[in-house]
C-alpha positions in Angstrom: 311.5 175.1 73.4 310.0 175.5 76.8 307.6 178.1 75.4 306.5 175.9 72.6 306.1 173.0 75.0 304.0 175.1 77.3 301.8 176.2 74.4 301.4 172.6 73.3 300.4 171.5 76.8 298.0 174.4 77.1 296.4 173.6 73.8 296.1 169.9 74.7 294.5 170.9 78.1 292.0 173.2 76.3 291.1 170.5 73.8 290.7 167.9 76.6 288.5 170.4 78.5 286.4 171.0 75.5 286.0 167.3 74.8 285.0 166.8 78.5 282.5 169.6 78.3 281.0 168.2 75.1 280.8 164.8 76.7 279.0 166.1 79.7 276.6 168.2 77.6 276.0 165.3 75.2 275.5 162.8 78.0 273.0 165.2 79.6 271.1 165.6 76.3 271.0 161.8 75.8 269.7 161.3 79.4 267.1 164.0 79.0 266.0 162.6 75.7 265.8 159.1 77.1 263.8 160.3 80.1 261.3 162.3 77.9 261.0 159.3 75.5 260.5 156.8 78.3 257.7 158.9 79.8 256.1 159.3 76.4 256.4 155.5 75.8 254.8 154.8 79.2 252.0 157.2 78.5 251.4 155.7 75.1 251.3 152.2 76.5 248.8 153.4 79.2 246.5 155.0 76.6 246.6 151.8 74.5 245.8 149.7 77.5 243.0 152.0 78.5 241.6 151.9 75.0 241.5 148.1 75.0 239.8 148.0 78.4 237.2 150.5 77.3 236.3 148.3 74.4 234.8 146.0 77.0 233.7 148.6 79.6 232.8 152.1 78.5 234.2 155.1 80.3 230.9 156.1 81.9 230.6 152.8 83.6 233.3 153.5 86.2 235.1 156.5 87.9 238.4 155.0 89.1 241.7 154.6 87.3 241.0 151.4 85.4 244.5 151.0 84.2 246.2 151.4 87.6 243.6 149.7 89.9 244.6 146.1 89.6 245.1 143.0 91.7 247.5 140.2 90.9 246.5 136.6 91.6 248.7 133.6 91.6 245.7 131.4 91.0 245.3 131.1 87.2 243.6 127.7 86.8 241.5 127.8 83.6 242.9 131.0 82.2 245.9 129.4 80.5 248.1 132.3 81.3 251.3 132.6 83.3 251.0 133.6 87.0 250.4 136.1 88.3 247.4 137.3 86.3 246.8 141.0 86.4 243.1 141.8 86.9 241.8 145.3 86.3 239.0 146.4 88.6 236.3 149.0 87.9 234.4 150.9 90.5 231.7 153.5 90.4 230.9 155.7 93.4 233.0 153.3 95.5 231.1 150.2 94.5 232.6 147.3 92.5 231.4 147.2 88.9 233.5 144.7 87.0 236.8 143.0 86.6 238.7 142.7 83.3 241.4 140.0 82.8 243.3 138.1 80.1 242.8 134.5 79.2 243.9 132.2 76.4 242.1 129.6 74.3 245.0 127.2 73.7 243.2 125.1 71.2 242.6 127.4 68.3 243.0 126.1 64.7 246.2 128.3 64.2 247.4 128.1 67.8 246.6 130.0 71.0 243.9 132.7 70.8 244.5 135.5 73.3 241.5 137.1 74.8 240.5 139.9 77.2 237.2 139.5 79.0 235.2 141.6 81.4 232.8 140.3 84.0 230.3 142.4 86.0 230.5 141.9 89.8 227.2 140.0 89.6 228.8 137.4 87.2 227.3 138.8 84.0 229.6 139.1 81.0 230.5 142.7 80.1 232.3 141.7 77.0 235.1 139.7 75.3 237.7 140.8 72.8 240.4 139.0 70.9 243.8 140.6 71.4 246.0 138.2 69.3 245.5 135.1 67.2 246.8 133.2 64.2 243.5 131.8 62.8 243.0 131.4 59.1 242.1 134.7 57.4 238.6 134.5 56.0 237.6 131.5 58.0 238.6 132.0 61.6 239.0 135.7 61.8 235.3 136.5 62.4 236.3 136.4 66.1 237.5 139.9 65.5 235.1 142.8 65.9 236.2 144.4 62.7 235.2 141.3 60.8 232.0 140.2 62.6 229.6 140.9 65.5 229.9 137.3 66.6 232.0 138.0 69.7 229.3 140.4 71.0 227.1 137.4 71.5 228.7 136.7 74.8 227.6 140.0 76.3 225.1 139.7 79.2 225.5 136.0 79.6 226.3 134.4 82.9 226.7 131.0 84.6 223.5 129.4 85.8 221.2 131.0 83.2 222.8 129.0 80.4 223.4 125.3 81.3 227.1 124.2 80.9 226.1 121.9 78.0 224.9 125.0 76.1 228.3 126.6 76.3 229.2 125.0 73.0 228.8 125.8 69.3 225.6 124.5 67.6 227.5 121.7 65.9 228.2 120.3 69.4 224.7 120.8 70.6 225.2 124.2 72.1 223.8 127.7 71.5 226.7 129.6 69.8 227.0 129.9 66.0 230.0 128.5 64.3 231.5 130.0 61.2 231.0 128.7 57.7 233.8 126.3 57.1 235.3 126.8 60.5 234.2 125.2 63.8 237.5 124.8 65.7 238.0 128.6 66.2 234.6 129.5 67.7 234.6 126.3 69.7 237.9 127.2 71.3 236.7 130.7 72.2 233.4 129.6 73.6 235.1 127.1 75.9 237.7 129.6 77.0 235.0 132.2 77.8 233.1 129.7 79.9 236.3 128.8 81.8 236.8 132.6 82.4 233.3 132.9 83.9 234.0 129.9 86.2 237.4 131.5 87.2 235.7 134.7 88.1 233.0 133.0 90.1 235.6 131.0 92.0 237.9 133.9 92.7 235.4 136.8 93.1 236.3 137.3 96.8 240.0 137.6 95.9 239.4 140.1 93.1 237.0 142.2 95.2 238.0 141.5 98.9 235.8 144.2 100.3 233.4 143.2 103.0 230.1 142.1 101.5 227.1 144.3 102.3 224.2 143.1 104.4 222.7 140.0 103.0 226.0 138.5 101.9 226.0 139.9 98.4 228.9 141.8 96.8 228.1 145.4 96.1 226.6 145.7 92.6 226.0 149.0 90.9 222.4 149.6 90.1 223.2 150.3 86.4 224.4 146.8 85.8 
């Protein structure tokens, strides 16, 4: 009996040891897989973010890490986003080139229209892209680049050159085209972009806090 009991205890110990070993190995494999997957997810998110930023500012316009070089501001008045707002900063040869930041047009026909806009350090618009919206297909979706070139019409514009009253659609006496059968959508985007330019103008020194060069002007790359 003692021999049988000893064998049973030994068998149970071996089984327990094997289970423990499998648990350790399995846990290690799960942890390794999770780590590798997490790194892959983070890298995929970084690449997706960079692709969206480069739709506004091409890769040859800067030489820093556009995804990582950011500043967070608590001041978000006019952007209609939650604080803090994350602003990506582009530099070339050590000189400030542009800032890219999100904003929202809250008064779209189908709800808020989420945008990403870039502004050169001299205040000139680098570009605007719609990142998310719920506008009516076929009527409001020409704000997307795959549907229309309309959104490219903002590029190169700046405050001062165009009077504030002109930052409206033509139906309201402004200079921006509306869409056939849809005025609310482009009106909302135009107003939001104008607010974005005002925001940049008011917060430029916080986005690029470097000391201004002689003459009181922020450094502007000659290619802009």
